mmCIF file of the N, C-alpha and C atoms, coordinates in Angstrom:
data_MODEL
# 
_entry.id   MODEL 
# 
loop_
_atom_site.group_PDB 
_atom_site.id 
_atom_site.type_symbol 
_atom_site.label_atom_id 
_atom_site.label_alt_id 
_atom_site.label_comp_id 
_atom_site.label_asym_id 
_atom_site.label_entity_id 
_atom_site.label_seq_id 
_atom_site.pdbx_PDB_ins_code 
_atom_site.Cartn_x 
_atom_site.Cartn_y 
_atom_site.Cartn_z 
_atom_site.occupancy 
_atom_site.B_iso_or_equiv 
_atom_site.pdbx_formal_charge 
_atom_site.auth_seq_id 
_atom_site.auth_comp_id 
_atom_site.auth_asym_id 
_atom_site.auth_atom_id 
_atom_site.pdbx_PDB_model_num 
ATOM 1   N N  . MET A 1 1  ? 3.927   23.131 -25.616 1.00 0.00 ? 1  MET A N  1 
ATOM 2   C CA . MET A 1 1  ? 3.216   21.942 -25.832 1.00 0.00 ? 1  MET A CA 1 
ATOM 3   C C  . MET A 1 1  ? 1.984   22.004 -25.182 1.00 0.00 ? 1  MET A C  1 
ATOM 4   N N  . ILE A 1 2  ? 0.971   21.624 -25.868 1.00 0.00 ? 2  ILE A N  1 
ATOM 5   C CA . ILE A 1 2  ? -0.537  21.735 -25.403 1.00 0.00 ? 2  ILE A CA 1 
ATOM 6   C C  . ILE A 1 2  ? -0.716  20.677 -24.369 1.00 0.00 ? 2  ILE A C  1 
ATOM 7   N N  . PRO A 1 3  ? -1.311  20.804 -23.215 1.00 0.00 ? 3  PRO A N  1 
ATOM 8   C CA . PRO A 1 3  ? -1.581  19.834 -22.213 1.00 0.00 ? 3  PRO A CA 1 
ATOM 9   C C  . PRO A 1 3  ? -2.796  18.834 -22.703 1.00 0.00 ? 3  PRO A C  1 
ATOM 10  N N  . LYS A 1 4  ? -2.520  17.464 -22.750 1.00 0.00 ? 4  LYS A N  1 
ATOM 11  C CA . LYS A 1 4  ? -3.569  16.711 -23.087 1.00 0.00 ? 4  LYS A CA 1 
ATOM 12  C C  . LYS A 1 4  ? -4.396  16.017 -21.744 1.00 0.00 ? 4  LYS A C  1 
ATOM 13  N N  . GLN A 1 5  ? -5.581  15.783 -22.010 1.00 0.00 ? 5  GLN A N  1 
ATOM 14  C CA . GLN A 1 5  ? -6.259  15.116 -20.980 1.00 0.00 ? 5  GLN A CA 1 
ATOM 15  C C  . GLN A 1 5  ? -5.611  13.794 -20.606 1.00 0.00 ? 5  GLN A C  1 
ATOM 16  N N  . SER A 1 6  ? -5.432  13.527 -19.368 1.00 0.00 ? 6  SER A N  1 
ATOM 17  C CA . SER A 1 6  ? -4.757  12.329 -19.187 1.00 0.00 ? 6  SER A CA 1 
ATOM 18  C C  . SER A 1 6  ? -5.669  11.114 -19.355 1.00 0.00 ? 6  SER A C  1 
ATOM 19  N N  . THR A 1 7  ? -5.157  9.915  -19.674 1.00 0.00 ? 7  THR A N  1 
ATOM 20  C CA . THR A 1 7  ? -6.060  8.728  -19.806 1.00 0.00 ? 7  THR A CA 1 
ATOM 21  C C  . THR A 1 7  ? -6.048  7.898  -18.503 1.00 0.00 ? 7  THR A C  1 
ATOM 22  N N  . TYR A 1 8  ? -6.781  6.906  -18.402 1.00 0.00 ? 8  TYR A N  1 
ATOM 23  C CA . TYR A 1 8  ? -6.782  6.091  -17.452 1.00 0.00 ? 8  TYR A CA 1 
ATOM 24  C C  . TYR A 1 8  ? -5.332  5.346  -17.243 1.00 0.00 ? 8  TYR A C  1 
ATOM 25  N N  . ARG A 1 9  ? -4.823  4.867  -18.319 1.00 0.00 ? 9  ARG A N  1 
ATOM 26  C CA . ARG A 1 9  ? -3.573  4.322  -18.299 1.00 0.00 ? 9  ARG A CA 1 
ATOM 27  C C  . ARG A 1 9  ? -2.453  5.305  -17.780 1.00 0.00 ? 9  ARG A C  1 
ATOM 28  N N  . ASP A 1 10 ? -2.380  6.513  -18.234 1.00 0.00 ? 10 ASP A N  1 
ATOM 29  C CA . ASP A 1 10 ? -1.684  7.547  -17.643 1.00 0.00 ? 10 ASP A CA 1 
ATOM 30  C C  . ASP A 1 10 ? -1.722  7.721  -15.963 1.00 0.00 ? 10 ASP A C  1 
ATOM 31  N N  . ARG A 1 11 ? -2.903  7.541  -15.496 1.00 0.00 ? 11 ARG A N  1 
ATOM 32  C CA . ARG A 1 11 ? -3.094  7.717  -13.995 1.00 0.00 ? 11 ARG A CA 1 
ATOM 33  C C  . ARG A 1 11 ? -2.638  6.397  -13.442 1.00 0.00 ? 11 ARG A C  1 
ATOM 34  N N  . LEU A 1 12 ? -2.686  5.284  -14.095 1.00 0.00 ? 12 LEU A N  1 
ATOM 35  C CA . LEU A 1 12 ? -2.148  3.934  -13.388 1.00 0.00 ? 12 LEU A CA 1 
ATOM 36  C C  . LEU A 1 12 ? -0.760  3.870  -13.288 1.00 0.00 ? 12 LEU A C  1 
ATOM 37  N N  . GLN A 1 13 ? 0.175   4.442  -14.167 1.00 0.00 ? 13 GLN A N  1 
ATOM 38  C CA . GLN A 1 13 ? 1.614   4.420  -14.181 1.00 0.00 ? 13 GLN A CA 1 
ATOM 39  C C  . GLN A 1 13 ? 1.898   5.758  -14.000 1.00 0.00 ? 13 GLN A C  1 
ATOM 40  N N  . PRO A 1 14 ? 2.130   6.409  -12.863 1.00 0.00 ? 14 PRO A N  1 
ATOM 41  C CA . PRO A 1 14 ? 2.670   7.824  -12.861 1.00 0.00 ? 14 PRO A CA 1 
ATOM 42  C C  . PRO A 1 14 ? 4.239   7.798  -12.682 1.00 0.00 ? 14 PRO A C  1 
ATOM 43  N N  . TRP A 1 15 ? 4.827   6.730  -12.400 1.00 0.00 ? 15 TRP A N  1 
ATOM 44  C CA . TRP A 1 15 ? 6.290   6.826  -12.374 1.00 0.00 ? 15 TRP A CA 1 
ATOM 45  C C  . TRP A 1 15 ? 7.028   6.527  -13.659 1.00 0.00 ? 15 TRP A C  1 
ATOM 46  N N  . HIS A 1 16 ? 7.849   7.467  -14.087 1.00 0.00 ? 16 HIS A N  1 
ATOM 47  C CA . HIS A 1 16 ? 8.384   7.477  -15.352 1.00 0.00 ? 16 HIS A CA 1 
ATOM 48  C C  . HIS A 1 16 ? 9.823   7.377  -15.333 1.00 0.00 ? 16 HIS A C  1 
ATOM 49  N N  . LEU A 1 17 ? 10.553  6.630  -16.014 1.00 0.00 ? 17 LEU A N  1 
ATOM 50  C CA . LEU A 1 17 ? 11.927  6.552  -15.894 1.00 0.00 ? 17 LEU A CA 1 
ATOM 51  C C  . LEU A 1 17 ? 12.436  7.080  -17.250 1.00 0.00 ? 17 LEU A C  1 
ATOM 52  N N  . ILE A 1 18 ? 12.979  8.383  -17.273 1.00 0.00 ? 18 ILE A N  1 
ATOM 53  C CA . ILE A 1 18 ? 13.601  9.043  -18.511 1.00 0.00 ? 18 ILE A CA 1 
ATOM 54  C C  . ILE A 1 18 ? 14.966  8.950  -18.601 1.00 0.00 ? 18 ILE A C  1 
ATOM 55  N N  . ARG A 1 19 ? 15.447  9.156  -19.860 1.00 0.00 ? 19 ARG A N  1 
ATOM 56  C CA . ARG A 1 19 ? 16.905  9.212  -20.225 1.00 0.00 ? 19 ARG A CA 1 
ATOM 57  C C  . ARG A 1 19 ? 16.975  10.510 -20.791 1.00 0.00 ? 19 ARG A C  1 
ATOM 58  N N  . HIS A 1 20 ? 18.039  11.255 -20.296 1.00 0.00 ? 20 HIS A N  1 
ATOM 59  C CA . HIS A 1 20 ? 18.365  12.636 -20.669 1.00 0.00 ? 20 HIS A CA 1 
ATOM 60  C C  . HIS A 1 20 ? 19.142  12.553 -21.919 1.00 0.00 ? 20 HIS A C  1 
ATOM 61  N N  . LEU A 1 21 ? 18.837  13.449 -22.781 1.00 0.00 ? 21 LEU A N  1 
ATOM 62  C CA . LEU A 1 21 ? 19.213  13.515 -24.278 1.00 0.00 ? 21 LEU A CA 1 
ATOM 63  C C  . LEU A 1 21 ? 19.940  14.893 -24.474 1.00 0.00 ? 21 LEU A C  1 
ATOM 64  N N  . PRO A 1 22 ? 20.701  15.179 -25.551 1.00 0.00 ? 22 PRO A N  1 
ATOM 65  C CA . PRO A 1 22 ? 21.328  16.467 -25.606 1.00 0.00 ? 22 PRO A CA 1 
ATOM 66  C C  . PRO A 1 22 ? 20.323  17.525 -25.896 1.00 0.00 ? 22 PRO A C  1 
ATOM 67  N N  . ASN A 1 23 ? 20.641  18.674 -25.720 1.00 0.00 ? 23 ASN A N  1 
ATOM 68  C CA . ASN A 1 23 ? 19.622  20.088 -25.970 1.00 0.00 ? 23 ASN A CA 1 
ATOM 69  C C  . ASN A 1 23 ? 18.527  19.934 -25.139 1.00 0.00 ? 23 ASN A C  1 
ATOM 70  N N  . CYS A 1 24 ? 18.561  19.668 -23.803 1.00 0.00 ? 24 CYS A N  1 
ATOM 71  C CA . CYS A 1 24 ? 17.575  19.588 -22.850 1.00 0.00 ? 24 CYS A CA 1 
ATOM 72  C C  . CYS A 1 24 ? 16.164  18.678 -23.218 1.00 0.00 ? 24 CYS A C  1 
ATOM 73  N N  . GLN A 1 25 ? 16.562  17.756 -23.945 1.00 0.00 ? 25 GLN A N  1 
ATOM 74  C CA . GLN A 1 25 ? 15.464  16.874 -24.406 1.00 0.00 ? 25 GLN A CA 1 
ATOM 75  C C  . GLN A 1 25 ? 15.468  15.522 -23.496 1.00 0.00 ? 25 GLN A C  1 
ATOM 76  N N  . ARG A 1 26 ? 14.487  14.770 -23.494 1.00 0.00 ? 26 ARG A N  1 
ATOM 77  C CA . ARG A 1 26 ? 14.307  13.568 -22.730 1.00 0.00 ? 26 ARG A CA 1 
ATOM 78  C C  . ARG A 1 26 ? 13.568  12.642 -23.370 1.00 0.00 ? 26 ARG A C  1 
ATOM 79  N N  . LEU A 1 27 ? 13.807  11.366 -23.103 1.00 0.00 ? 27 LEU A N  1 
ATOM 80  C CA . LEU A 1 27 ? 13.055  10.123 -23.649 1.00 0.00 ? 27 LEU A CA 1 
ATOM 81  C C  . LEU A 1 27 ? 12.510  9.322  -22.561 1.00 0.00 ? 27 LEU A C  1 
ATOM 82  N N  . THR A 1 28 ? 11.208  8.977  -22.452 1.00 0.00 ? 28 THR A N  1 
ATOM 83  C CA . THR A 1 28 ? 10.558  8.149  -21.581 1.00 0.00 ? 28 THR A CA 1 
ATOM 84  C C  . THR A 1 28 ? 10.985  6.738  -21.939 1.00 0.00 ? 28 THR A C  1 
ATOM 85  N N  . VAL A 1 29 ? 11.825  6.068  -20.975 1.00 0.00 ? 29 VAL A N  1 
ATOM 86  C CA . VAL A 1 29 ? 12.249  4.717  -21.245 1.00 0.00 ? 29 VAL A CA 1 
ATOM 87  C C  . VAL A 1 29 ? 11.161  3.711  -20.826 1.00 0.00 ? 29 VAL A C  1 
ATOM 88  N N  . ALA A 1 30 ? 10.582  3.808  -19.683 1.00 0.00 ? 30 ALA A N  1 
ATOM 89  C CA . ALA A 1 30 ? 9.623   2.910  -19.181 1.00 0.00 ? 30 ALA A CA 1 
ATOM 90  C C  . ALA A 1 30 ? 8.553   3.589  -18.170 1.00 0.00 ? 30 ALA A C  1 
ATOM 91  N N  . ARG A 1 31 ? 7.383   3.362  -18.020 1.00 0.00 ? 31 ARG A N  1 
ATOM 92  C CA . ARG A 1 31 ? 6.466   3.803  -16.936 1.00 0.00 ? 31 ARG A CA 1 
ATOM 93  C C  . ARG A 1 31 ? 6.149   2.637  -16.014 1.00 0.00 ? 31 ARG A C  1 
ATOM 94  N N  . PHE A 1 32 ? 5.808   3.020  -14.719 1.00 0.00 ? 32 PHE A N  1 
ATOM 95  C CA . PHE A 1 32 ? 5.630   2.081  -13.774 1.00 0.00 ? 32 PHE A CA 1 
ATOM 96  C C  . PHE A 1 32 ? 4.497   2.538  -12.786 1.00 0.00 ? 32 PHE A C  1 
ATOM 97  N N  . ALA A 1 33 ? 3.885   1.595  -12.046 1.00 0.00 ? 33 ALA A N  1 
ATOM 98  C CA . ALA A 1 33 ? 2.864   1.925  -11.255 1.00 0.00 ? 33 ALA A CA 1 
ATOM 99  C C  . ALA A 1 33 ? 3.346   2.259  -9.890  1.00 0.00 ? 33 ALA A C  1 
ATOM 100 N N  . ARG A 1 34 ? 4.521   1.467  -9.575  1.00 0.00 ? 34 ARG A N  1 
ATOM 101 C CA . ARG A 1 34 ? 5.082   1.631  -8.337  1.00 0.00 ? 34 ARG A CA 1 
ATOM 102 C C  . ARG A 1 34 ? 6.567   2.116  -8.258  1.00 0.00 ? 34 ARG A C  1 
ATOM 103 N N  . ARG A 1 35 ? 6.937   3.054  -7.351  1.00 0.00 ? 35 ARG A N  1 
ATOM 104 C CA . ARG A 1 35 ? 8.254   3.545  -7.320  1.00 0.00 ? 35 ARG A CA 1 
ATOM 105 C C  . ARG A 1 35 ? 9.380   2.539  -7.095  1.00 0.00 ? 35 ARG A C  1 
ATOM 106 N N  . PRO A 1 36 ? 9.127   1.424  -6.285  1.00 0.00 ? 36 PRO A N  1 
ATOM 107 C CA . PRO A 1 36 ? 10.102  0.431  -6.124  1.00 0.00 ? 36 PRO A CA 1 
ATOM 108 C C  . PRO A 1 36 ? 10.534  -0.310 -7.450  1.00 0.00 ? 36 PRO A C  1 
ATOM 109 N N  . ASP A 1 37 ? 9.344   -0.520 -8.352  1.00 0.00 ? 37 ASP A N  1 
ATOM 110 C CA . ASP A 1 37 ? 9.628   -1.118 -9.549  1.00 0.00 ? 37 ASP A CA 1 
ATOM 111 C C  . ASP A 1 37 ? 10.645  -0.221 -10.458 1.00 0.00 ? 37 ASP A C  1 
ATOM 112 N N  . ALA A 1 38 ? 10.346  1.113  -10.457 1.00 0.00 ? 38 ALA A N  1 
ATOM 113 C CA . ALA A 1 38 ? 11.065  2.099  -11.208 1.00 0.00 ? 38 ALA A CA 1 
ATOM 114 C C  . ALA A 1 38 ? 12.474  2.020  -10.681 1.00 0.00 ? 38 ALA A C  1 
ATOM 115 N N  . GLU A 1 39 ? 12.765  2.019  -9.456  1.00 0.00 ? 39 GLU A N  1 
ATOM 116 C CA . GLU A 1 39 ? 14.139  2.129  -8.935  1.00 0.00 ? 39 GLU A CA 1 
ATOM 117 C C  . GLU A 1 39 ? 14.859  0.683  -9.233  1.00 0.00 ? 39 GLU A C  1 
ATOM 118 N N  . SER A 1 40 ? 14.190  -0.480 -9.299  1.00 0.00 ? 40 SER A N  1 
ATOM 119 C CA . SER A 1 40 ? 14.819  -1.712 -9.654  1.00 0.00 ? 40 SER A CA 1 
ATOM 120 C C  . SER A 1 40 ? 15.183  -1.632 -11.079 1.00 0.00 ? 40 SER A C  1 
ATOM 121 N N  . TYR A 1 41 ? 14.339  -0.986 -11.825 1.00 0.00 ? 41 TYR A N  1 
ATOM 122 C CA . TYR A 1 41 ? 14.650  -1.135 -13.318 1.00 0.00 ? 41 TYR A CA 1 
ATOM 123 C C  . TYR A 1 41 ? 15.981  -0.060 -13.544 1.00 0.00 ? 41 TYR A C  1 
ATOM 124 N N  . LEU A 1 42 ? 15.883  1.077  -12.751 1.00 0.00 ? 42 LEU A N  1 
ATOM 125 C CA . LEU A 1 42 ? 16.940  2.031  -12.936 1.00 0.00 ? 42 LEU A CA 1 
ATOM 126 C C  . LEU A 1 42 ? 18.249  1.414  -12.653 1.00 0.00 ? 42 LEU A C  1 
ATOM 127 N N  . ASN A 1 43 ? 18.343  0.670  -11.458 1.00 0.00 ? 43 ASN A N  1 
ATOM 128 C CA . ASN A 1 43 ? 19.461  0.085  -10.935 1.00 0.00 ? 43 ASN A CA 1 
ATOM 129 C C  . ASN A 1 43 ? 19.961  -0.923 -12.186 1.00 0.00 ? 43 ASN A C  1 
ATOM 130 N N  . ALA A 1 44 ? 19.171  -1.653 -12.742 1.00 0.00 ? 44 ALA A N  1 
ATOM 131 C CA . ALA A 1 44 ? 19.487  -2.549 -13.996 1.00 0.00 ? 44 ALA A CA 1 
ATOM 132 C C  . ALA A 1 44 ? 20.179  -1.772 -15.099 1.00 0.00 ? 44 ALA A C  1 
ATOM 133 N N  . LEU A 1 45 ? 19.542  -0.561 -15.387 1.00 0.00 ? 45 LEU A N  1 
ATOM 134 C CA . LEU A 1 45 ? 19.982  0.330  -16.487 1.00 0.00 ? 45 LEU A CA 1 
ATOM 135 C C  . LEU A 1 45 ? 21.303  0.784  -16.082 1.00 0.00 ? 45 LEU A C  1 
ATOM 136 N N  . ARG A 1 46 ? 21.481  1.117  -14.820 1.00 0.00 ? 46 ARG A N  1 
ATOM 137 C CA . ARG A 1 46 ? 22.801  1.751  -14.424 1.00 0.00 ? 46 ARG A CA 1 
ATOM 138 C C  . ARG A 1 46 ? 23.946  0.610  -14.535 1.00 0.00 ? 46 ARG A C  1 
ATOM 139 N N  . ARG A 1 47 ? 23.698  -0.618 -14.236 1.00 0.00 ? 47 ARG A N  1 
ATOM 140 C CA . ARG A 1 47 ? 24.822  -1.510 -14.402 1.00 0.00 ? 47 ARG A CA 1 
ATOM 141 C C  . ARG A 1 47 ? 24.907  -1.833 -15.787 1.00 0.00 ? 47 ARG A C  1 
ATOM 142 N N  . LEU A 1 48 ? 24.053  -1.760 -16.844 1.00 0.00 ? 48 LEU A N  1 
ATOM 143 C CA . LEU A 1 48 ? 24.204  -1.871 -18.245 1.00 0.00 ? 48 LEU A CA 1 
ATOM 144 C C  . LEU A 1 48 ? 24.682  -0.840 -19.019 1.00 0.00 ? 48 LEU A C  1 
ATOM 145 N N  . MET A 1 49 ? 24.240  0.430  -18.589 1.00 0.00 ? 49 MET A N  1 
ATOM 146 C CA . MET A 1 49 ? 24.642  1.443  -19.266 1.00 0.00 ? 49 MET A CA 1 
ATOM 147 C C  . MET A 1 49 ? 25.270  2.590  -18.214 1.00 0.00 ? 49 MET A C  1 
ATOM 148 N N  . PRO A 1 50 ? 26.358  2.456  -17.688 1.00 0.00 ? 50 PRO A N  1 
ATOM 149 C CA . PRO A 1 50 ? 26.686  3.359  -16.459 1.00 0.00 ? 50 PRO A CA 1 
ATOM 150 C C  . PRO A 1 50 ? 26.894  4.889  -17.068 1.00 0.00 ? 50 PRO A C  1 
ATOM 151 N N  . ALA A 1 51 ? 27.193  4.927  -18.163 1.00 0.00 ? 51 ALA A N  1 
ATOM 152 C CA . ALA A 1 51 ? 27.529  6.370  -18.717 1.00 0.00 ? 51 ALA A CA 1 
ATOM 153 C C  . ALA A 1 51 ? 26.173  7.242  -19.058 1.00 0.00 ? 51 ALA A C  1 
ATOM 154 N N  . VAL A 1 52 ? 25.206  6.613  -19.256 1.00 0.00 ? 52 VAL A N  1 
ATOM 155 C CA . VAL A 1 52 ? 23.928  7.324  -19.844 1.00 0.00 ? 52 VAL A CA 1 
ATOM 156 C C  . VAL A 1 52 ? 23.101  7.615  -18.502 1.00 0.00 ? 52 VAL A C  1 
ATOM 157 N N  . PRO A 1 53 ? 22.932  9.125  -18.310 1.00 0.00 ? 53 PRO A N  1 
ATOM 158 C CA . PRO A 1 53 ? 22.122  9.527  -17.185 1.00 0.00 ? 53 PRO A CA 1 
ATOM 159 C C  . PRO A 1 53 ? 20.456  9.118  -17.294 1.00 0.00 ? 53 PRO A C  1 
ATOM 160 N N  . HIS A 1 54 ? 19.895  8.643  -16.277 1.00 0.00 ? 54 HIS A N  1 
ATOM 161 C CA . HIS A 1 54 ? 18.615  8.351  -16.218 1.00 0.00 ? 54 HIS A CA 1 
ATOM 162 C C  . HIS A 1 54 ? 18.079  9.083  -14.915 1.00 0.00 ? 54 HIS A C  1 
ATOM 163 N N  . THR A 1 55 ? 16.627  9.189  -14.849 1.00 0.00 ? 55 THR A N  1 
ATOM 164 C CA . THR A 1 55 ? 16.014  9.812  -13.675 1.00 0.00 ? 55 THR A CA 1 
ATOM 165 C C  . THR A 1 55 ? 14.517  9.181  -13.688 1.00 0.00 ? 55 THR A C  1 
ATOM 166 N N  . ILE A 1 56 ? 14.132  9.189  -12.350 1.00 0.00 ? 56 ILE A N  1 
ATOM 167 C CA . ILE A 1 56 ? 12.759  8.598  -12.028 1.00 0.00 ? 56 ILE A CA 1 
ATOM 168 C C  . ILE A 1 56 ? 12.002  9.942  -11.700 1.00 0.00 ? 56 ILE A C  1 
ATOM 169 N N  . VAL A 1 57 ? 11.018  10.069 -12.404 1.00 0.00 ? 57 VAL A N  1 
ATOM 170 C CA . VAL A 1 57 ? 9.916   11.227 -12.485 1.00 0.00 ? 57 VAL A CA 1 
ATOM 171 C C  . VAL A 1 57 ? 8.603   10.777 -12.202 1.00 0.00 ? 57 VAL A C  1 
ATOM 172 N N  . PHE A 1 58 ? 7.922   11.505 -11.146 1.00 0.00 ? 58 PHE A N  1 
ATOM 173 C CA . PHE A 1 58 ? 6.594   11.286 -10.845 1.00 0.00 ? 58 PHE A CA 1 
ATOM 174 C C  . PHE A 1 58 ? 5.757   12.157 -11.680 1.00 0.00 ? 58 PHE A C  1 
ATOM 175 N N  . VAL A 1 59 ? 4.852   11.757 -12.495 1.00 0.00 ? 59 VAL A N  1 
ATOM 176 C CA . VAL A 1 59 ? 4.033   12.609 -13.343 1.00 0.00 ? 59 VAL A CA 1 
ATOM 177 C C  . VAL A 1 59 ? 2.647   12.342 -12.973 1.00 0.00 ? 59 VAL A C  1 
ATOM 178 N N  . ASN A 1 60 ? 2.019   13.444 -12.480 1.00 0.00 ? 60 ASN A N  1 
ATOM 179 C CA . ASN A 1 60 ? 0.610   13.390 -12.156 1.00 0.00 ? 60 ASN A CA 1 
ATOM 180 C C  . ASN A 1 60 ? -0.165  14.345 -12.832 1.00 0.00 ? 60 ASN A C  1 
ATOM 181 N N  . ALA A 1 61 ? -1.284  14.051 -13.425 1.00 0.00 ? 61 ALA A N  1 
ATOM 182 C CA . ALA A 1 61 ? -2.254  14.888 -13.993 1.00 0.00 ? 61 ALA A CA 1 
ATOM 183 C C  . ALA A 1 61 ? -3.237  15.128 -13.221 1.00 0.00 ? 61 ALA A C  1 
ATOM 184 N N  . VAL A 1 62 ? -3.425  16.396 -12.607 1.00 0.00 ? 62 VAL A N  1 
ATOM 185 C CA . VAL A 1 62 ? -4.381  17.001 -11.830 1.00 0.00 ? 62 VAL A CA 1 
ATOM 186 C C  . VAL A 1 62 ? -5.847  16.916 -12.367 1.00 0.00 ? 62 VAL A C  1 
ATOM 187 N N  . SER A 1 63 ? -6.842  16.223 -11.878 1.00 0.00 ? 63 SER A N  1 
ATOM 188 C CA . SER A 1 63 ? -8.175  16.204 -12.511 1.00 0.00 ? 63 SER A CA 1 
ATOM 189 C C  . SER A 1 63 ? -8.732  17.635 -12.639 1.00 0.00 ? 63 SER A C  1 
ATOM 190 N N  . ALA A 1 64 ? -9.352  17.996 -13.678 1.00 0.00 ? 64 ALA A N  1 
ATOM 191 C CA . ALA A 1 64 ? -9.912  19.217 -13.883 1.00 0.00 ? 64 ALA A CA 1 
ATOM 192 C C  . ALA A 1 64 ? -11.303 19.358 -13.037 1.00 0.00 ? 64 ALA A C  1 
ATOM 193 N N  . LEU A 1 65 ? -11.509 20.402 -12.362 1.00 0.00 ? 65 LEU A N  1 
ATOM 194 C CA . LEU A 1 65 ? -12.809 20.546 -11.763 1.00 0.00 ? 65 LEU A CA 1 
ATOM 195 C C  . LEU A 1 65 ? -13.936 21.155 -12.681 1.00 0.00 ? 65 LEU A C  1 
ATOM 196 N N  . GLY A 1 66 ? -13.555 21.941 -13.571 1.00 0.00 ? 66 GLY A N  1 
ATOM 197 C CA . GLY A 1 66 ? -14.617 22.423 -14.374 1.00 0.00 ? 66 GLY A CA 1 
ATOM 198 C C  . GLY A 1 66 ? -14.520 22.026 -15.874 1.00 0.00 ? 66 GLY A C  1 
ATOM 199 N N  . GLU A 1 67 ? -15.478 22.169 -16.670 1.00 0.00 ? 67 GLU A N  1 
ATOM 200 C CA . GLU A 1 67 ? -15.460 21.703 -18.015 1.00 0.00 ? 67 GLU A CA 1 
ATOM 201 C C  . GLU A 1 67 ? -14.556 22.369 -18.919 1.00 0.00 ? 67 GLU A C  1 
ATOM 202 N N  . ASN A 1 68 ? -14.333 23.788 -18.610 1.00 0.00 ? 68 ASN A N  1 
ATOM 203 C CA . ASN A 1 68 ? -13.491 24.584 -19.402 1.00 0.00 ? 68 ASN A CA 1 
ATOM 204 C C  . ASN A 1 68 ? -11.914 24.694 -19.065 1.00 0.00 ? 68 ASN A C  1 
ATOM 205 N N  . THR A 1 69 ? -11.571 23.854 -18.044 1.00 0.00 ? 69 THR A N  1 
ATOM 206 C CA . THR A 1 69 ? -10.249 23.897 -17.529 1.00 0.00 ? 69 THR A CA 1 
ATOM 207 C C  . THR A 1 69 ? -9.419  22.748 -18.014 1.00 0.00 ? 69 THR A C  1 
ATOM 208 N N  . VAL A 1 70 ? -8.175  22.915 -18.212 1.00 0.00 ? 70 VAL A N  1 
ATOM 209 C CA . VAL A 1 70 ? -7.261  21.943 -18.664 1.00 0.00 ? 70 VAL A CA 1 
ATOM 210 C C  . VAL A 1 70 ? -6.429  21.298 -17.621 1.00 0.00 ? 70 VAL A C  1 
ATOM 211 N N  . PRO A 1 71 ? -6.213  20.104 -17.460 1.00 0.00 ? 71 PRO A N  1 
ATOM 212 C CA . PRO A 1 71 ? -5.378  19.387 -16.641 1.00 0.00 ? 71 PRO A CA 1 
ATOM 213 C C  . PRO A 1 71 ? -3.965  20.082 -16.560 1.00 0.00 ? 71 PRO A C  1 
ATOM 214 N N  . ILE A 1 72 ? -3.249  20.171 -15.414 1.00 0.00 ? 72 ILE A N  1 
ATOM 215 C CA . ILE A 1 72 ? -1.922  20.681 -15.146 1.00 0.00 ? 72 ILE A CA 1 
ATOM 216 C C  . ILE A 1 72 ? -0.969  19.598 -15.007 1.00 0.00 ? 72 ILE A C  1 
ATOM 217 N N  . GLN A 1 73 ? 0.081   19.398 -15.839 1.00 0.00 ? 73 GLN A N  1 
ATOM 218 C CA . GLN A 1 73 ? 1.082   18.359 -15.573 1.00 0.00 ? 73 GLN A CA 1 
ATOM 219 C C  . GLN A 1 73 ? 1.829   18.712 -14.567 1.00 0.00 ? 73 GLN A C  1 
ATOM 220 N N  . THR A 1 74 ? 2.076   17.999 -13.448 1.00 0.00 ? 74 THR A N  1 
ATOM 221 C CA . THR A 1 74 ? 3.112   18.330 -12.521 1.00 0.00 ? 74 THR A CA 1 
ATOM 222 C C  . THR A 1 74 ? 4.173   17.247 -12.493 1.00 0.00 ? 74 THR A C  1 
ATOM 223 N N  . GLN A 1 75 ? 5.400   17.583 -12.347 1.00 0.00 ? 75 GLN A N  1 
ATOM 224 C CA . GLN A 1 75 ? 6.496   16.582 -12.476 1.00 0.00 ? 75 GLN A CA 1 
ATOM 225 C C  . GLN A 1 75 ? 7.490   16.704 -11.141 1.00 0.00 ? 75 GLN A C  1 
ATOM 226 N N  . LEU A 1 76 ? 7.746   15.731 -10.611 1.00 0.00 ? 76 LEU A N  1 
ATOM 227 C CA . LEU A 1 76 ? 8.599   15.712 -9.497  1.00 0.00 ? 76 LEU A CA 1 
ATOM 228 C C  . LEU A 1 76 ? 9.871   14.835 -9.777  1.00 0.00 ? 76 LEU A C  1 
ATOM 229 N N  . SER A 1 77 ? 10.957  15.335 -9.956  1.00 0.00 ? 77 SER A N  1 
ATOM 230 C CA . SER A 1 77 ? 12.242  14.651 -10.301 1.00 0.00 ? 77 SER A CA 1 
ATOM 231 C C  . SER A 1 77 ? 12.840  14.127 -9.046  1.00 0.00 ? 77 SER A C  1 
ATOM 232 N N  . ILE A 1 78 ? 13.097  12.842 -9.147  1.00 0.00 ? 78 ILE A N  1 
ATOM 233 C CA . ILE A 1 78 ? 13.723  12.243 -8.026  1.00 0.00 ? 78 ILE A CA 1 
ATOM 234 C C  . ILE A 1 78 ? 15.219  11.490 -8.295  1.00 0.00 ? 78 ILE A C  1 
ATOM 235 N N  . GLU A 1 79 ? 16.234  11.963 -7.804  1.00 0.00 ? 79 GLU A N  1 
ATOM 236 C CA . GLU A 1 79 ? 17.484  11.324 -7.980  1.00 0.00 ? 79 GLU A CA 1 
ATOM 237 C C  . GLU A 1 79 ? 17.814  10.307 -7.017  1.00 0.00 ? 79 GLU A C  1 
ATOM 238 N N  . VAL A 1 80 ? 17.926  9.093  -7.516  1.00 0.00 ? 80 VAL A N  1 
ATOM 239 C CA . VAL A 1 80 ? 18.323  7.958  -6.707  1.00 0.00 ? 80 VAL A CA 1 
ATOM 240 C C  . VAL A 1 80 ? 19.737  7.712  -6.723  1.00 0.00 ? 80 VAL A C  1 
# 
């Protein structure tokens, strides 16, 4: 996948709640500005769908310093 330049909205909501799918795929369920909001939503999803695995991920696009560089996507997976 080609890295895309992050938008202002992407930088405002770095906490993503993802659902794990077969074949190492994932689906972003929701995005949040604060981690406690993501944890609360995760707890609600676990009560509603206990058999479906979800994970909170911090996605931060590092700003490019030069004109010819591409932002690097860094992800930190957090198991709650």
